[in-house]
C-alpha positions, 0 to 999 in steps of 0.5 A: 500687575504681578509676574507669576509662574505656574506649574501644574495647569491641570484640573485644579490649576487651569481654573486658578490660572484663569482667575489669576489672568482675570485679576490682571496678573501676567502668568507664565505656565509650564506647558507639557504639550502643544495642545495644552500650550495653545489652550493656555495661550488662548486663556491669556497665559504665556506658555513656557517649556521648562521649570526654569523659564517658569521661575525666571523673573517671577515674583511668585511661583505657584505649584499645583501638581498631583502629589508630593512626589511630583512636588519633589520632582519639580522643586527639588529635582529640577532648576526651578528654585535656582532660577527664582530670584532672591525676593520671590516666593514659592507657593505649594498648593499640593497636599504632601509631607511638611518635610518636602516644603522644609527641604525646598526652603532649605535651598534658600527659597521663601516658601509658603505651603498652601494646600487647598480644600475644595474643587474646580467649582470653588476655584471658579467662584473664588471661594477655594479654602487655603491653609497657608503655612509660612512666615507672616511676611511671606503669607502677607506677600502672596495673599493678594495673589491667592485671593484671586481664587482663595477665600478664606486664605487661612494663615495657620502657622509657620512653614509646614503648618498648612500641610499638617492642617490639611492632612488632619482635615483629610484624615477626618474627612476620610473617617467621616466617609467610613462612618457613613458606610457604617451608618448606611449599614445600620439604616439597612438593618433598621429597614431604612433605604440608603437613598432615604437616609442620605436625603434626610440626614443633611437636614439634621445634626449629622450633616457634614461635607462628606454626607453632602457629597455622598447625598449628591452622588446617591450613595456612600460607595459612589462618593468614596470611589469618586474621591479615592485617588486624591484622598488615598494619597493624602491619608497615606501621607498622614499615616507616614507623618504620624508614624514618624512622630511615633504615633498613629491616627488614633480613633480615626484609623478604623473609620479610615480603613472602613472608608478605604473598603467602601472605595475599593 
């Protein structure tokens, strides 16, 4: 049994907490409202009212908030890292800038960046994909915790590598959506209905996660709108990181721009 702290028990975080509890972990969770606190307590977690209480005495603290700005608020703007013991590990599941996790680590905290690929249904099934960045020792220490909901847990390099892989993943995913929009338009010019195209292509060599999502939604436009919020923020970070390195998204850029148009 491991004492854990958790910040961000929302759409993704709540099923993570439930899986952790089912594996026998003791989990303290930051509760932002009385209703959320009651729900978390009913699930078996221990609600607390501050980030300092989350970190105090926890062997591992997991952060699963919406965006990079919220990670910075929780981990750099509050008392979380100061409350954590010297032997504890901070795991950041939120997709964001590699610079953020590096700044957190600079405070003397052991950090693993482990952005995720998948949704709540993958968490519930224990098959969420995690791209983990950090030292061999740090990743090995948190792997048994992450295995409660993550499979595979892929150690992709040192600190920040998880974020870099996830940003590339989401840039490519967005580009796939943009290309799908062009494919639907081409099909229309050829007299093929979008519904027929989306029903047929997943069985061919053009199959992809983006195509499967669009087929399930019934249209590329509908799927683009569904993923717009999380994908848009991640692509913005990918552009920023690439620009900081003196580059850009290359050939992915035009396709990503097309995906943004589809979602608008």
